[in-house]
C-alpha positions in Angstrom: 84.4 171.1 104.2 83.5 167.8 105.7 84.9 166.8 109.1 88.5 165.7 108.6 89.7 162.4 109.8 90.5 162.0 113.7 94.0 162.9 114.6 95.0 160.5 116.8 93.8 156.8 117.9 91.6 156.3 120.7 93.2 155.1 124.3 92.3 152.0 125.0 90.3 153.2 128.5 89.9 156.0 130.9 90.3 155.7 134.5 87.0 155.9 136.8 88.0 159.2 138.0 88.8 160.8 134.7 85.4 159.3 132.9 83.6 160.9 135.8 85.3 164.1 135.3 84.4 164.4 131.8 81.2 162.6 132.0 79.3 165.7 129.9 81.6 165.0 126.8 80.4 161.3 126.9 77.1 162.0 126.1 78.0 165.1 123.7 77.4 163.6 119.9 79.7 163.5 117.8 82.3 163.5 120.4 81.2 160.5 122.7 82.9 158.3 124.9 85.3 157.6 121.6 86.1 161.2 121.4 87.2 161.6 124.7 89.6 158.6 124.3 91.1 160.5 121.3 91.5 163.8 123.6 93.2 161.3 126.4 95.6 159.7 123.9 96.6 163.1 122.1 99.8 164.9 122.7 99.5 168.7 122.2 102.1 171.7 122.2 101.0 175.1 123.0 103.3 178.0 122.1 103.1 180.6 124.6 101.5 181.0 128.1 100.1 184.3 128.1 96.9 185.9 126.6 95.9 183.1 124.4 98.0 180.4 125.8 96.5 180.8 129.0 92.7 179.9 127.9 94.0 177.4 125.8 95.8 175.4 128.5 92.8 175.6 130.9 90.6 174.3 128.3 92.4 171.5 126.8 93.6 170.6 130.4 89.7 170.8 131.4 88.9 168.9 128.0 90.9 165.4 128.7 93.9 166.4 126.4 96.2 163.6 127.7 99.7 165.0 127.2 100.0 169.0 126.9 103.7 170.3 126.3 103.5 174.4 127.1 106.7 176.4 126.2 107.3 179.8 127.1 110.6 181.5 128.4 109.2 184.2 130.4 107.8 185.2 133.6 104.4 186.2 134.9 103.9 190.1 135.5 101.8 191.9 137.1 100.4 193.5 134.2 99.8 190.0 132.5 96.9 189.4 135.0 94.6 192.0 133.2 94.4 189.2 130.5 96.4 186.2 131.2 93.8 184.3 133.6 95.5 181.2 134.1 97.9 182.9 136.2 97.2 184.5 139.7 99.0 187.3 141.9 101.0 185.0 144.0 102.7 183.2 140.2 103.8 186.9 139.8 107.8 186.2 139.2 107.3 182.4 138.4 108.1 181.2 135.2 104.9 181.0 133.0 105.3 177.6 132.0 105.6 176.5 135.3 102.5 178.2 136.6 101.0 176.8 133.5 101.8 173.5 134.3 99.9 174.0 138.1 96.7 175.2 136.7 96.5 172.5 134.2 96.8 169.9 137.3 94.4 171.8 139.3 91.7 170.9 136.7 93.1 167.5 135.1 95.6 165.7 138.1 95.9 163.0 135.4 97.0 165.4 132.9 100.9 165.1 132.0 102.1 168.4 131.7 105.6 169.3 130.3 106.9 173.0 131.0 109.7 173.9 129.0 111.3 177.3 130.1 112.9 177.9 126.6 112.7 180.2 124.2 111.1 178.6 120.6 113.6 179.8 117.7 114.1 178.5 114.2 117.1 176.4 115.0 115.0 174.3 118.2 111.4 174.7 117.4 111.2 171.3 115.0 112.9 169.8 118.3 110.5 171.6 120.8 107.8 170.4 118.8 108.7 167.0 117.3 106.6 164.6 119.6 103.3 166.8 119.5 100.1 165.8 117.4 99.6 169.1 116.8 100.4 172.8 117.7 98.8 175.7 118.9 100.7 179.3 118.6 99.6 182.0 121.3 103.0 183.4 120.7 103.7 187.0 120.9 106.2 188.1 117.9 105.7 187.5 114.2 109.3 186.0 114.2 108.5 183.1 116.3 105.3 182.7 114.5 107.3 182.1 111.6 109.3 179.7 113.2 106.5 177.7 114.6 104.9 177.6 111.4 107.8 176.5 109.6 108.6 173.9 112.1 105.1 172.4 111.5 105.3 172.6 107.7 108.7 170.3 108.4 107.1 168.1 110.9 103.6 168.2 108.8 101.7 168.8 111.9 98.5 170.9 112.1 98.9 174.4 113.3 95.9 176.1 115.1 96.7 179.8 114.9 95.4 182.7 116.9 96.0 186.7 117.0 94.4 189.0 118.7 95.9 193.0 119.1 93.6 195.8 120.5 90.1 195.0 119.5 91.0 192.5 116.3 91.4 189.1 116.2 91.9 186.0 113.5 91.8 182.5 114.1 92.7 179.4 111.4 94.3 176.2 110.8 97.5 175.8 109.0 98.5 172.1 107.7 101.0 171.5 104.7 100.3 167.8 104.8 96.5 167.4 105.1 94.5 163.9 104.4 94.0 163.4 100.6 91.4 165.6 99.7 91.9 168.5 101.6 93.9 171.7 100.7 96.7 172.4 102.3 97.5 175.6 103.7 100.4 177.2 105.0 101.0 180.7 107.0 103.1 182.4 103.9 99.6 182.0 102.0 98.1 184.3 104.5 101.2 186.1 105.6 104.3 185.9 102.8 107.3 185.8 104.4 108.3 189.5 105.8 104.8 191.1 105.1 103.8 191.8 108.2 106.7 193.9 109.0 107.3 195.1 112.8 104.2 194.1 114.5 103.7 196.4 117.3 103.2 194.3 120.5 99.8 194.6 123.1 102.3 197.0 125.6 102.5 199.6 122.7 99.1 199.5 121.4 96.9 197.2 124.6 94.8 194.4 124.0 91.3 193.6 125.0 91.7 190.7 128.0 88.4 189.2 127.3 88.6 189.3 123.7 91.6 186.8 124.6 89.3 184.7 126.2 87.1 184.1 123.3 90.0 183.5 120.9 91.6 181.3 123.1 88.8 179.0 124.0 88.2 179.1 119.8 91.6 177.7 119.4 90.8 174.9 122.0 87.7 173.9 119.8 89.6 173.6 117.0 92.1 171.5 118.5 89.1 169.3 119.9 87.6 169.1 116.5 91.2 168.2 114.7 92.2 165.4 117.4 88.2 163.3 117.5 87.9 164.3 113.5 84.3 166.1 114.4 82.9 169.5 113.0 84.6 171.6 110.1 87.9 172.7 111.4 89.4 176.3 110.1 91.5 175.1 107.3 91.1 177.0 104.5 88.9 179.7 106.3 89.8 182.7 108.9 87.8 183.8 111.6 87.7 187.3 111.8 87.0 189.6 114.8 86.1 192.6 115.6 85.6 192.8 119.5 84.6 196.7 119.4 81.9 196.0 116.7 81.0 192.4 118.1 81.2 191.1 114.5 82.5 187.9 113.3 82.9 186.8 109.7 84.9 184.3 107.8 87.4 184.8 104.4 88.5 182.1 102.2 91.9 181.4 102.5 93.3 179.6 99.4 96.9 177.7 99.5 99.2 177.6 96.9 100.1 174.8 94.9 102.5 172.4 95.8 105.0 172.8 93.0 104.6 176.9 93.1 107.4 178.9 94.4 107.0 180.6 97.7 106.2 184.3 97.5 108.9 186.8 97.5 110.0 188.0 100.7 108.9 191.5 101.3 111.2 194.2 101.4 110.5 196.3 104.7 108.5 199.5 104.3 108.5 202.1 107.0 106.1 205.5 107.8 109.6 207.2 106.9 110.0 205.8 103.4 106.0 206.3 102.8 107.0 209.9 103.8 110.2 210.0 101.3 107.7 207.9 98.5 105.3 210.6 98.5 107.5 213.4 97.5 108.6 211.2 94.4 106.7 211.7 90.8 106.0 208.1 90.9 104.3 208.4 94.2 102.5 205.3 95.9 98.9 205.5 96.5 98.2 205.3 99.7 95.2 202.9 100.8 93.9 203.3 104.7 91.9 200.3 105.4 91.0 201.6 109.1 87.2 201.8 109.6 85.3 205.1 109.8 85.2 205.9 113.0 89.2 205.9 113.2 90.0 208.1 109.7 87.6 211.0 111.3 91.1 211.6 113.1 92.8 212.3 109.9 94.2 210.4 106.8 97.5 210.6 105.0 97.0 213.5 102.3 95.8 212.1 99.0 94.5 208.5 100.9 91.8 206.4 99.8 89.7 205.0 102.5 88.7 201.5 101.8 88.3 199.2 105.1 89.6 196.1 105.5 86.4 194.4 105.4 85.5 195.8 102.0 88.4 194.1 100.6 87.8 190.7 102.7 84.4 190.6 101.0 85.2 191.3 97.6 88.9 191.6 97.1 89.1 190.9 93.0 86.8 194.4 92.7 88.7 196.1 94.9 91.9 195.2 93.4 90.6 196.4 90.2 89.4 199.7 91.4 92.7 200.4 92.8 94.6 199.4 89.9 92.9 201.9 87.5 93.5 204.3 90.4 97.3 203.6 91.0 97.8 203.8 86.8 100.8 201.4 87.6 102.1 203.0 90.8 102.8 200.6 94.0 99.7 200.8 96.5 100.9 201.6 100.1 98.5 200.3 102.7 98.0 201.6 106.1 95.9 201.0 109.5 96.5 202.2 112.9 99.3 199.8 113.8 100.5 197.6 110.8 98.4 194.0 111.3 95.3 195.1 109.2 97.7 196.7 106.7 99.6 193.5 106.6 96.8 191.2 105.6 95.3 194.0 103.0 98.4 193.9 101.1 99.0 190.6 101.1 95.2 189.9 99.6 95.8 192.7 96.9 99.6 191.2 96.2 98.0 188.2 95.7 95.6 189.7 93.0 98.8 191.5 91.1 98.5 194.6 93.1 102.1 195.9 93.9 101.1 196.3 97.5 103.3 196.8 100.6 102.2 197.4 104.0 103.8 200.6 106.0 105.0 199.4 109.3 103.7 200.7 112.3 100.7 202.4 110.6 99.5 205.8 111.8 101.0 205.6 115.0 104.4 205.6 113.4 103.3 208.6 110.9 104.8 212.1 111.9 103.4 213.9 108.8 100.5 215.8 108.1 97.0 214.7 108.2 93.6 215.7 106.4 90.0 214.6 106.5 88.9 211.6 105.1 88.3 210.6 101.4 86.4 207.9 100.8 87.5 205.8 97.9 
């Protein structure tokens, strides 16, 4: 995909101090001084001032973004400091949005930072994001992410989206109303409403602090590309990161046509539901999408092992194989915690497989396990 047109018109000029502070950008083609003035004119909203919001705010303030709105209703806790490097020990107990404004001002005194100490909800999301040229979502619940995405769709502004859980991460760009000739891609194209289920928190499954920095930096770079109209942003592509194995790859993401109905919301499917369903005559086919080293600890009896990477690389072939194996039954997809299985279920559902993701994954499974069987 070629570069998108610049998102904002450039500011008329920069102050002498700001020109000196951002001098290394001015000689950086194709960004240059015009791109720096676009950054100065831009208004970026950052939802969440935690693991992803921290590097995003630092990177964008340092880059010279003129106006930042940081939305977070939480306060800094001691356990945050393992990954939220914007905050300091002295900030414990301070509102995260307030700490973010302090950190941004320390880097870029001319930046205008609006600290919003308010929880973003479906009711207020559009109002909170209304004046932004683009939005970066670093929030930590899927309900908030769906509210942010819905507001961005309504406003027609691009959404830079990143997630981190344990050692796994994703980064992409959603935009419901991109310039002519570019595909419209929405969050619902990746995760249909309800398909993510109950996503475990980082307090439950952990998160690698350094991976938050990597993903936040990638998100900030996407924002800079969109504002300045340079490079090839991740619109229509998902960057998938396996931090434990130092692997990165891309997965194409195609948006549904404008006149196509939205995917139907998924019925919630828990580990207890799966245990009960496996006792029935029309029991679902269980597909375990964890990695080889993870399934050595055991799998659900009768499960097929198909690592998520295999589904990502050739979903059509995997769907055909599973369709033959399932004999018309549902496919219940399981991973460690329910995040990777939600992605796999969405990929398979898009190809006609009646797939559901098991909420909570193997962490929630209380039944017996057996040795792995590769599909």
